[in-house]
C-alpha positions as a printed NumPy array, in Angstrom:
array([[  3.443,  -6.689,  19.458],
       [  1.211,  -5.681,  16.339],
       [  2.882,  -5.569,  13.156],
       [  1.593,  -2.512,  11.108],
       [  2.544,  -1.544,   7.997],
       [  3.916,   2.261,   7.076],
       [  5.525,   3.783,   3.624],
       [  9.197,   3.425,   3.417],
       [ 11.296,   5.881,   4.087],
       [ 12.398,   8.58 ,   1.136],
       [  9.471,   8.501,  -1.078],
       [  8.376,  11.133,  -2.681],
       [  4.44 ,  10.848,  -3.276],
       [  2.711,  12.605,  -6.331],
       [ -0.822,  12.35 ,  -6.99 ],
       [ -1.995,  12.253, -10.494],
       [ -5.208,  12.267, -12.132],
       [ -4.983,   8.201, -12.183],
       [ -3.341,   7.26 ,  -8.952],
       [  0.021,   7.835,  -7.863],
       [  3.673,   8.285,  -9.147],
       [  6.359,   7.492,  -6.131],
       [  9.587,   7.966,  -6.381],
       [ 12.171,   5.851,  -4.418],
       [ 14.752,   8.422,  -3.765],
       [ 17.245,   5.997,  -2.185],
       [ 16.674,   3.028,  -5.15 ],
       [ 16.612,   6.308,  -8.382],
       [ 13.257,   4.1  ,  -9.132],
       [  9.597,   5.69 , -10.287],
       [  6.673,   3.836,  -9.574],
       [  3.26 ,   4.533, -11.195],
       [  0.322,   3.547,  -8.617],
       [ -2.683,   2.769, -10.547],
       [ -6.001,   4.147,  -8.032],
       [ -6.487,   0.506,  -6.43 ],
       [ -2.995,   0.074,  -5.297],
       [ -3.152,   4.072,  -4.28 ],
       [ -5.94 ,   3.828,  -2.153],
       [ -4.227,   0.385,  -0.909],
       [ -0.979,   2.285,   0.022],
       [ -2.927,   5.304,   1.676],
       [ -4.348,   2.693,   4.186],
       [ -0.894,   1.862,   5.09 ],
       [ -0.247,   4.84 ,   7.291],
       [  1.681,   3.074,  10.034],
       [ -1.526,   2.155,  12.267],
       [ -2.969,  -0.305,  10.799],
       [ -1.942,  -4.198,  10.489],
       [ -2.58 ,  -6.22 ,   7.49 ],
       [ -5.801,  -7.683,   7.86 ],
       [ -7.215,  -4.034,   8.564],
       [ -5.88 ,  -2.717,   5.469],
       [ -7.26 ,  -5.985,   3.315],
       [-10.592,  -5.227,   5.173],
       [-10.785,  -1.936,   4.853],
       [ -9.657,  -1.836,   1.157],
       [-12.49 ,  -4.441,   0.713],
       [-14.607,  -2.403,   2.1  ],
       [-14.106,   0.783,  -0.147],
       [-14.3  ,  -1.127,  -3.518],
       [-17.237,  -3.386,  -2.036],
       [-15.805,  -6.333,  -2.75 ],
       [-16.672, -10.233,  -2.081],
       [-14.573, -12.171,   0.518],
       [-12.942, -14.293,  -2.57 ],
       [-11.272, -11.18 ,  -3.777],
       [ -9.555, -10.577,  -0.815],
       [ -6.319, -12.193,  -1.941],
       [ -6.3  ,  -9.944,  -5.044],
       [ -5.831,  -6.906,  -2.58 ],
       [ -2.888,  -8.976,  -0.184],
       [ -1.341,  -9.448,  -3.4  ],
       [ -0.972,  -5.997,  -4.349],
       [  0.091,  -5.535,  -0.627],
       [  2.536,  -7.821,  -0.984],
       [  4.094,  -6.145,  -4.125],
       [  4.29 ,  -3.081,  -3.082],
       [  6.175,  -4.592,   0.179],
       [  8.528,  -6.275,  -2.534],
       [  9.245,  -3.04 ,  -4.016],
       [ 10.332,  -1.483,  -0.929],
       [  7.325,   1.314,  -1.072],
       [  5.653,  -0.047,   2.196],
       [  7.337,  -1.498,   5.1  ],
       [  6.453,  -3.794,   8.134],
       [  7.138,  -2.082,  11.495],
       [  6.469,  -3.475,  15.207],
       [  4.089,  -1.709,  17.776]])
């Protein structure tokens, strides 16, 4: 089974000029995602696993391999905040 990453349920996502504003209805919390975090969030569509997401973000921003850990850290942060969830496919 493959673990893919998808947006959490009950999110209201609003695009703003410099990223996203995400309202978490269940927790009554508002999150601001800068452009980089918004791109990472977009790749988490429930069809891609962690490795694929990190690879695609790195490619989109033309990041060298040593910066992939920073993308992973942002991904972990979005998951800890409850904006993303891991699901088995």
